[in-house]
Each structure stands twice: as structure tokens, then as C-alpha cells.
PDB file of N, CA, C and O in Angstrom:
ATOM      1  N   UNK A   1      42.247   2.286 -16.794  1.00  0.00           N
ATOM      2  CA  UNK A   1      42.809   3.050 -18.142  1.00  0.00           C
ATOM      3  C   UNK A   1      41.191   2.250 -19.528  1.00  0.00           C
ATOM      4  O   UNK A   1      40.644   1.159 -19.362  1.00  0.00           O
ATOM      5  N   UNK A   2      41.096   2.550 -19.878  1.00  0.00           N
ATOM      6  CA  UNK A   2      39.885   3.182 -20.790  1.00  0.00           C
ATOM      7  C   UNK A   2      39.715   2.704 -22.513  1.00  0.00           C
ATOM      8  O   UNK A   2      40.235   3.496 -23.300  1.00  0.00           O
ATOM      9  N   UNK A   3      39.171   1.732 -22.996  1.00  0.00           N
ATOM     10  CA  UNK A   3      39.357   1.249 -24.406  1.00  0.00           C
ATOM     11  C   UNK A   3      40.019   2.261 -25.492  1.00  0.00           C
ATOM     12  O   UNK A   3      39.128   2.878 -26.075  1.00  0.00           O
ATOM     13  N   UNK A   4      41.189   2.575 -25.889  1.00  0.00           N
ATOM     14  CA  UNK A   4      41.115   3.308 -26.939  1.00  0.00           C
ATOM     15  C   UNK A   4      40.531   3.864 -27.786  1.00  0.00           C
ATOM     16  O   UNK A   4      39.447   3.362 -28.083  1.00  0.00           O
ATOM     17  N   UNK A   5      40.941   5.047 -28.501  1.00  0.00           N
ATOM     18  CA  UNK A   5      39.547   5.445 -29.247  1.00  0.00           C
ATOM     19  C   UNK A   5      40.032   4.660 -30.773  1.00  0.00           C
ATOM     20  O   UNK A   5      39.374   3.939 -31.523  1.00  0.00           O
ATOM     21  N   UNK A   6      40.766   4.905 -30.817  1.00  0.00           N
ATOM     22  CA  UNK A   6      41.781   4.562 -32.384  1.00  0.00           C
ATOM     23  C   UNK A   6      41.749   2.527 -31.834  1.00  0.00           C
ATOM     24  O   UNK A   6      41.551   1.990 -32.924  1.00  0.00           O
ATOM     25  N   UNK A   7      41.797   1.968 -31.317  1.00  0.00           N
ATOM     26  CA  UNK A   7      40.807   0.702 -31.301  1.00  0.00           C
ATOM     27  C   UNK A   7      39.564   0.508 -31.280  1.00  0.00           C
ATOM     28  O   UNK A   7      39.052  -0.580 -31.543  1.00  0.00           O
ATOM     29  N   UNK A   8      38.791   1.774 -30.894  1.00  0.00           N
ATOM     30  CA  UNK A   8      37.572   2.111 -31.297  1.00  0.00           C
ATOM     31  C   UNK A   8      37.099   1.908 -32.846  1.00  0.00           C
ATOM     32  O   UNK A   8      36.677   0.883 -33.382  1.00  0.00           O
ATOM     33  N   UNK A   9      37.265   2.974 -33.296  1.00  0.00           N
ATOM     34  CA  UNK A   9      37.364   2.531 -35.070  1.00  0.00           C
ATOM     35  C   UNK A   9      38.207   1.868 -35.636  1.00  0.00           C
ATOM     36  O   UNK A   9      38.975   2.657 -36.186  1.00  0.00           O
ATOM     37  N   UNK A  10      38.501   0.852 -35.815  1.00  0.00           N
ATOM     38  CA  UNK A  10      39.088  -0.303 -36.280  1.00  0.00           C
ATOM     39  C   UNK A  10      38.295  -1.711 -36.091  1.00  0.00           C
ATOM     40  O   UNK A  10      38.425  -2.731 -36.767  1.00  0.00           O
ATOM     41  N   UNK A  11      37.145  -1.399 -34.606  1.00  0.00           N
ATOM     42  CA  UNK A  11      36.563  -2.606 -34.209  1.00  0.00           C
ATOM     43  C   UNK A  11      35.572  -2.680 -35.055  1.00  0.00           C
ATOM     44  O   UNK A  11      35.017  -1.638 -35.405  1.00  0.00           O
ATOM     45  N   UNK A  12      35.098  -4.093 -35.617  1.00  0.00           N
ATOM     46  CA  UNK A  12      33.193  -3.953 -36.093  1.00  0.00           C
ATOM     47  C   UNK A  12      33.021  -5.710 -35.309  1.00  0.00           C
ATOM     48  O   UNK A  12      33.846  -6.500 -34.849  1.00  0.00           O
ATOM     49  N   UNK A  13      31.833  -5.731 -35.441  1.00  0.00           N
ATOM     50  CA  UNK A  13      30.928  -6.905 -35.161  1.00  0.00           C
ATOM     51  C   UNK A  13      31.326  -7.676 -35.739  1.00  0.00           C
ATOM     52  O   UNK A  13      31.240  -7.568 -36.962  1.00  0.00           O
ATOM     53  N   UNK A  14      32.050  -9.003 -35.077  1.00  0.00           N
ATOM     54  CA  UNK A  14      32.203  -9.631 -35.516  1.00  0.00           C
ATOM     55  C   UNK A  14      31.166 -10.755 -36.492  1.00  0.00           C
ATOM     56  O   UNK A  14      31.304 -11.548 -37.423  1.00  0.00           O
ATOM     57  N   UNK A  15      30.684 -10.522 -36.095  1.00  0.00           N
ATOM     58  CA  UNK A  15      29.268 -11.530 -36.748  1.00  0.00           C
ATOM     59  C   UNK A  15      28.615 -10.868 -38.446  1.00  0.00           C
ATOM     60  O   UNK A  15      28.285 -11.315 -39.545  1.00  0.00           O
ATOM     61  N   UNK A  16      28.737  -9.386 -37.640  1.00  0.00           N
ATOM     62  CA  UNK A  16      27.104  -8.807 -39.337  1.00  0.00           C
ATOM     63  C   UNK A  16      28.611  -7.777 -39.859  1.00  0.00           C
ATOM     64  O   UNK A  16      28.600  -7.356 -41.015  1.00  0.00           O
ATOM     65  N   UNK A  17      29.786  -7.450 -38.983  1.00  0.00           N
ATOM     66  CA  UNK A  17      31.110  -6.345 -39.576  1.00  0.00           C
ATOM     67  C   UNK A  17      30.589  -5.297 -39.539  1.00  0.00           C
ATOM     68  O   UNK A  17      31.319  -4.479 -40.098  1.00  0.00           O
ATOM     69  N   UNK A  18      29.641  -4.830 -39.153  1.00  0.00           N
ATOM     70  CA  UNK A  18      28.884  -3.058 -38.724  1.00  0.00           C
ATOM     71  C   UNK A  18      29.318  -2.780 -37.681  1.00  0.00           C
ATOM     72  O   UNK A  18      29.671  -3.543 -36.782  1.00  0.00           O
ATOM     73  N   UNK A  19      29.333  -1.361 -37.723  1.00  0.00           N
ATOM     74  CA  UNK A  19      30.235  -0.744 -36.852  1.00  0.00           C
ATOM     75  C   UNK A  19      29.709  -1.097 -34.981  1.00  0.00           C
ATOM     76  O   UNK A  19      28.684  -1.493 -34.427  1.00  0.00           O
ATOM     77  N   UNK A  20      30.722  -0.788 -34.663  1.00  0.00           N
ATOM     78  CA  UNK A  20      29.964  -1.179 -32.846  1.00  0.00           C
ATOM     79  C   UNK A  20      30.104   0.569 -32.090  1.00  0.00           C
ATOM     80  O   UNK A  20      30.858   1.494 -32.392  1.00  0.00           O
ATOM     81  N   UNK A  21      28.958   0.460 -30.967  1.00  0.00           N
ATOM     82  CA  UNK A  21      28.785   1.843 -30.293  1.00  0.00           C
ATOM     83  C   UNK A  21      29.265   1.482 -29.056  1.00  0.00           C
ATOM     84  O   UNK A  21      28.690   0.429 -28.782  1.00  0.00           O
ATOM     85  N   UNK A  22      30.266   1.889 -27.848  1.00  0.00           N
ATOM     86  CA  UNK A  22      30.133   1.994 -26.672  1.00  0.00           C
ATOM     87  C   UNK A  22      29.690   2.102 -25.769  1.00  0.00           C
ATOM     88  O   UNK A  22      28.585   2.002 -26.301  1.00  0.00           O
ATOM     89  N   UNK A  23      29.406   2.255 -24.568  1.00  0.00           N
ATOM     90  CA  UNK A  23      28.614   2.768 -23.498  1.00  0.00           C
ATOM     91  C   UNK A  23      29.309   4.037 -23.359  1.00  0.00           C
ATOM     92  O   UNK A  23      30.135   4.581 -24.091  1.00  0.00           O
ATOM     93  N   UNK A  24      28.668   4.466 -21.995  1.00  0.00           N
ATOM     94  CA  UNK A  24      28.997   5.095 -21.077  1.00  0.00           C
ATOM     95  C   UNK A  24      29.750   4.882 -20.218  1.00  0.00           C
ATOM     96  O   UNK A  24      30.650   5.719 -20.135  1.00  0.00           O
ATOM     97  N   UNK A  25      29.774   4.055 -19.482  1.00  0.00           N
ATOM     98  CA  UNK A  25      30.437   3.269 -18.548  1.00  0.00           C
ATOM     99  C   UNK A  25      31.650   2.205 -19.464  1.00  0.00           C
ATOM    100  O   UNK A  25      32.646   1.837 -18.841  1.00  0.00           O
ATOM    101  N   UNK A  26      31.480   1.790 -20.876  1.00  0.00           N
ATOM    102  CA  UNK A  26      32.520   1.333 -21.006  1.00  0.00           C
ATOM    103  C   UNK A  26      32.919   0.178 -20.500  1.00  0.00           C
ATOM    104  O   UNK A  26      34.034  -0.251 -20.203  1.00  0.00           O
ATOM    105  N   UNK A  27      31.407  -0.452 -20.421  1.00  0.00           N
ATOM    106  CA  UNK A  27      31.957  -2.016 -20.005  1.00  0.00           C
ATOM    107  C   UNK A  27      30.653  -2.689 -21.352  1.00  0.00           C
ATOM    108  O   UNK A  27      29.978  -3.684 -21.088  1.00  0.00           O
ATOM    109  N   UNK A  28      30.578  -2.290 -22.078  1.00  0.00           N
ATOM    110  CA  UNK A  28      30.182  -2.993 -23.263  1.00  0.00           C
ATOM    111  C   UNK A  28      30.245  -2.567 -24.906  1.00  0.00           C
ATOM    112  O   UNK A  28      30.199  -1.451 -25.424  1.00  0.00           O
ATOM    113  N   UNK A  29      30.301  -3.181 -25.181  1.00  0.00           N
ATOM    114  CA  UNK A  29      29.747  -2.783 -26.970  1.00  0.00           C
ATOM    115  C   UNK A  29      28.889  -3.033 -27.220  1.00  0.00           C
ATOM    116  O   UNK A  29      28.437  -4.118 -26.853  1.00  0.00           O
ATOM    117  N   UNK A  30      27.736  -1.648 -28.457  1.00  0.00           N
ATOM    118  CA  UNK A  30      27.177  -2.946 -28.625  1.00  0.00           C
ATOM    119  C   UNK A  30      27.165  -2.654 -30.653  1.00  0.00           C
ATOM    120  O   UNK A  30      27.675  -1.730 -31.286  1.00  0.00           O
ATOM    121  N   UNK A  31      26.574  -3.552 -31.028  1.00  0.00           N
ATOM    122  CA  UNK A  31      26.425  -3.845 -32.818  1.00  0.00           C
ATOM    123  C   UNK A  31      25.277  -2.704 -33.187  1.00  0.00           C
ATOM    124  O   UNK A  31      24.139  -2.710 -32.717  1.00  0.00           O
ATOM    125  N   UNK A  32      25.767  -1.785 -34.064  1.00  0.00           N
ATOM    126  CA  UNK A  32      24.626  -0.364 -34.794  1.00  0.00           C
ATOM    127  C   UNK A  32      23.890  -1.587 -35.551  1.00  0.00           C
ATOM    128  O   UNK A  32      23.939  -2.458 -34.683  1.00  0.00           O
ATOM    129  N   UNK A  33      23.421  -1.996 -36.348  1.00  0.00           N
ATOM    130  CA  UNK A  33      23.136  -3.185 -36.901  1.00  0.00           C
ATOM    131  C   UNK A  33      21.653  -3.323 -35.977  1.00  0.00           C
ATOM    132  O   UNK A  33      21.964  -3.912 -34.942  1.00  0.00           O
ATOM    133  N   UNK A  34      20.672  -3.110 -35.970  1.00  0.00           N
ATOM    134  CA  UNK A  34      18.945  -2.627 -35.891  1.00  0.00           C
ATOM    135  C   UNK A  34      19.322  -4.563 -35.945  1.00  0.00           C
ATOM    136  O   UNK A  34      19.887  -4.926 -34.914  1.00  0.00           O
ATOM    137  N   UNK A  35      19.048  -5.813 -37.069  1.00  0.00           N
ATOM    138  CA  UNK A  35      19.151  -6.664 -37.294  1.00  0.00           C
ATOM    139  C   UNK A  35      20.190  -7.712 -36.834  1.00  0.00           C
ATOM    140  O   UNK A  35      20.083  -8.923 -37.025  1.00  0.00           O
ATOM    141  N   UNK A  36      21.149  -7.127 -36.241  1.00  0.00           N
ATOM    142  CA  UNK A  36      22.587  -8.181 -34.652  1.00  0.00           C
ATOM    143  C   UNK A  36      21.662  -7.273 -33.636  1.00  0.00           C
ATOM    144  O   UNK A  36      20.939  -7.706 -32.739  1.00  0.00           O
ATOM    145  N   UNK A  37      21.800  -6.388 -33.879  1.00  0.00           N
ATOM    146  CA  UNK A  37      22.759  -6.110 -32.598  1.00  0.00           C
ATOM    147  C   UNK A  37      22.608  -6.650 -31.253  1.00  0.00           C
ATOM    148  O   UNK A  37      21.939  -6.401 -30.250  1.00  0.00           O
ATOM    149  N   UNK A  38      23.799  -7.776 -31.753  1.00  0.00           N
ATOM    150  CA  UNK A  38      24.533  -8.258 -30.303  1.00  0.00           C
ATOM    151  C   UNK A  38      25.518  -7.113 -29.536  1.00  0.00           C
ATOM    152  O   UNK A  38      26.237  -6.293 -30.106  1.00  0.00           O
ATOM    153  N   UNK A  39      25.375  -7.260 -28.363  1.00  0.00           N
ATOM    154  CA  UNK A  39      26.262  -6.716 -27.671  1.00  0.00           C
ATOM    155  C   UNK A  39      27.391  -7.548 -26.986  1.00  0.00           C
ATOM    156  O   UNK A  39      27.185  -8.598 -26.377  1.00  0.00           O
ATOM    157  N   UNK A  40      28.700  -6.915 -27.170  1.00  0.00           N
ATOM    158  CA  UNK A  40      29.923  -7.738 -26.700  1.00  0.00           C
ATOM    159  C   UNK A  40      30.672  -6.727 -25.130  1.00  0.00           C
ATOM    160  O   UNK A  40      30.975  -5.534 -25.139  1.00  0.00           O
ATOM    161  N   UNK A  41      30.781  -7.619 -24.049  1.00  0.00           N
ATOM    162  CA  UNK A  41      31.291  -6.994 -23.152  1.00  0.00           C
ATOM    163  C   UNK A  41      32.767  -6.556 -23.151  1.00  0.00           C
ATOM    164  O   UNK A  41      33.476  -6.732 -24.142  1.00  0.00           O
ATOM    165  N   UNK A  42      33.127  -6.094 -22.242  1.00  0.00           N
ATOM    166  CA  UNK A  42      34.053  -5.009 -22.497  1.00  0.00           C
ATOM    167  C   UNK A  42      35.073  -5.588 -20.922  1.00  0.00           C
ATOM    168  O   UNK A  42      34.429  -5.042 -20.026  1.00  0.00           O
ATOM    169  N   UNK A  43      36.140  -6.289 -20.285  1.00  0.00           N
ATOM    170  CA  UNK A  43      36.546  -6.594 -18.987  1.00  0.00           C
ATOM    171  C   UNK A  43      37.408  -6.128 -19.447  1.00  0.00           C
ATOM    172  O   UNK A  43      37.649  -5.970 -20.644  1.00  0.00           O
ATOM    173  N   UNK A  44      38.211  -5.735 -18.229  1.00  0.00           N
ATOM    174  CA  UNK A  44      39.456  -5.156 -17.629  1.00  0.00           C
ATOM    175  C   UNK A  44      40.155  -4.505 -19.008  1.00  0.00           C
ATOM    176  O   UNK A  44      41.234  -4.740 -19.552  1.00  0.00           O
ATOM    177  N   UNK A  45      39.074  -3.593 -19.328  1.00  0.00           N
ATOM    178  CA  UNK A  45      39.341  -2.777 -20.647  1.00  0.00           C
ATOM    179  C   UNK A  45      39.771  -3.068 -21.438  1.00  0.00           C
ATOM    180  O   UNK A  45      40.578  -2.330 -22.002  1.00  0.00           O
ATOM    181  N   UNK A  46      39.394  -4.605 -22.026  1.00  0.00           N
ATOM    182  CA  UNK A  46      40.056  -6.035 -23.138  1.00  0.00           C
ATOM    183  C   UNK A  46      38.058  -6.028 -23.376  1.00  0.00           C
ATOM    184  O   UNK A  46      37.331  -6.339 -22.432  1.00  0.00           O
ATOM    185  N   UNK A  47      37.497  -5.636 -24.729  1.00  0.00           N
ATOM    186  CA  UNK A  47      36.715  -5.896 -25.637  1.00  0.00           C
ATOM    187  C   UNK A  47      36.597  -7.360 -25.884  1.00  0.00           C
ATOM    188  O   UNK A  47      37.253  -7.857 -26.800  1.00  0.00           O
ATOM    189  N   UNK A  48      35.748  -8.153 -25.081  1.00  0.00           N
ATOM    190  CA  UNK A  48      35.448  -9.491 -26.050  1.00  0.00           C
ATOM    191  C   UNK A  48      34.548 -10.146 -26.897  1.00  0.00           C
ATOM    192  O   UNK A  48      33.528 -10.747 -26.560  1.00  0.00           O
ATOM    193  N   UNK A  49      35.147  -9.933 -28.386  1.00  0.00           N
ATOM    194  CA  UNK A  49      34.659 -10.274 -29.794  1.00  0.00           C
ATOM    195  C   UNK A  49      34.326 -11.652 -29.906  1.00  0.00           C
ATOM    196  O   UNK A  49      34.873 -12.162 -30.884  1.00  0.00           O
ATOM    197  N   UNK A  50      33.363 -12.714 -29.005  1.00  0.00           N
ATOM    198  CA  UNK A  50      32.808 -13.326 -29.242  1.00  0.00           C
ATOM    199  C   UNK A  50      31.762 -13.303 -29.229  1.00  0.00           C
ATOM    200  O   UNK A  50      30.965 -12.819 -28.425  1.00  0.00           O
ATOM    201  N   UNK A  51      31.593 -14.058 -30.514  1.00  0.00           N
ATOM    202  CA  UNK A  51      30.236 -14.434 -31.447  1.00  0.00           C
ATOM    203  C   UNK A  51      29.160 -14.985 -29.776  1.00  0.00           C
ATOM    204  O   UNK A  51      28.033 -14.726 -29.353  1.00  0.00           O
ATOM    205  N   UNK A  52      30.226 -15.752 -29.349  1.00  0.00           N
ATOM    206  CA  UNK A  52      29.789 -16.817 -28.007  1.00  0.00           C
ATOM    207  C   UNK A  52      29.323 -16.402 -26.688  1.00  0.00           C
ATOM    208  O   UNK A  52      28.502 -16.903 -25.920  1.00  0.00           O
ATOM    209  N   UNK A  53      30.196 -15.162 -26.609  1.00  0.00           N
ATOM    210  CA  UNK A  53      29.800 -14.442 -25.609  1.00  0.00           C
ATOM    211  C   UNK A  53      29.032 -13.048 -25.271  1.00  0.00           C
ATOM    212  O   UNK A  53      28.990 -12.345 -24.261  1.00  0.00           O
ATOM    213  N   UNK A  54      28.598 -12.983 -26.224  1.00  0.00           N
ATOM    214  CA  UNK A  54      27.577 -12.113 -26.787  1.00  0.00           C
ATOM    215  C   UNK A  54      26.582 -12.048 -26.671  1.00  0.00           C
ATOM    216  O   UNK A  54      25.916 -13.070 -26.831  1.00  0.00           O
ATOM    217  N   UNK A  55      25.696 -10.333 -26.197  1.00  0.00           N
ATOM    218  CA  UNK A  55      24.598 -10.885 -25.835  1.00  0.00           C
ATOM    219  C   UNK A  55      23.378 -10.171 -26.864  1.00  0.00           C
ATOM    220  O   UNK A  55      23.613  -9.145 -27.502  1.00  0.00           O
ATOM    221  N   UNK A  56      22.262 -10.774 -26.903  1.00  0.00           N
ATOM    222  CA  UNK A  56      21.225  -9.707 -28.021  1.00  0.00           C
ATOM    223  C   UNK A  56      20.548  -8.948 -27.033  1.00  0.00           C
ATOM    224  O   UNK A  56      20.151  -9.391 -25.955  1.00  0.00           O
ATOM    225  N   UNK A  57      20.416  -7.612 -27.511  1.00  0.00           N
ATOM    226  CA  UNK A  57      19.184  -6.136 -27.087  1.00  0.00           C
ATOM    227  C   UNK A  57      19.022  -6.028 -28.493  1.00  0.00           C
ATOM    228  O   UNK A  57      19.755  -6.073 -29.482  1.00  0.00           O
ATOM    229  N   UNK A  58      17.638  -5.848 -28.215  1.00  0.00           N
ATOM    230  CA  UNK A  58      16.630  -4.804 -29.124  1.00  0.00           C
ATOM    231  C   UNK A  58      17.048  -4.018 -28.252  1.00  0.00           C
ATOM    232  O   UNK A  58      16.684  -2.842 -28.255  1.00  0.00           O
TER     233      UNK A  58
END
């Protein structure tokens, strides 16, 4: 079961409130704000939206 499109439409980066983009494998969500660029993991089809759990990807 994948992350629902309805959920993806409302999720925003907790740090900067920008939109997120899911990768093709549906294993992570990346913040689209170039200054933030945090990547949030998806574990067992649940996005982990904690800044402490995110990694930075420029």
C-alpha cells in the first residue's frame, strides 16, 4: 500500500512549510524549497515528518 495522493496533497515540510515531492520508489519525501532541501523518510507507508529524522539533500 502506497502513500495516498490525498495525503500527499496536504503534507508540507514541517520546517519551512513548502511542498513535498515523493520519489519514484515511494521511500522518501523531499522538500521543494531549495534553501531547506530536507528529505523525510517513509517507513511502512507512513511519512515520518520529524525534522530530527530528516536528512539534507542539495
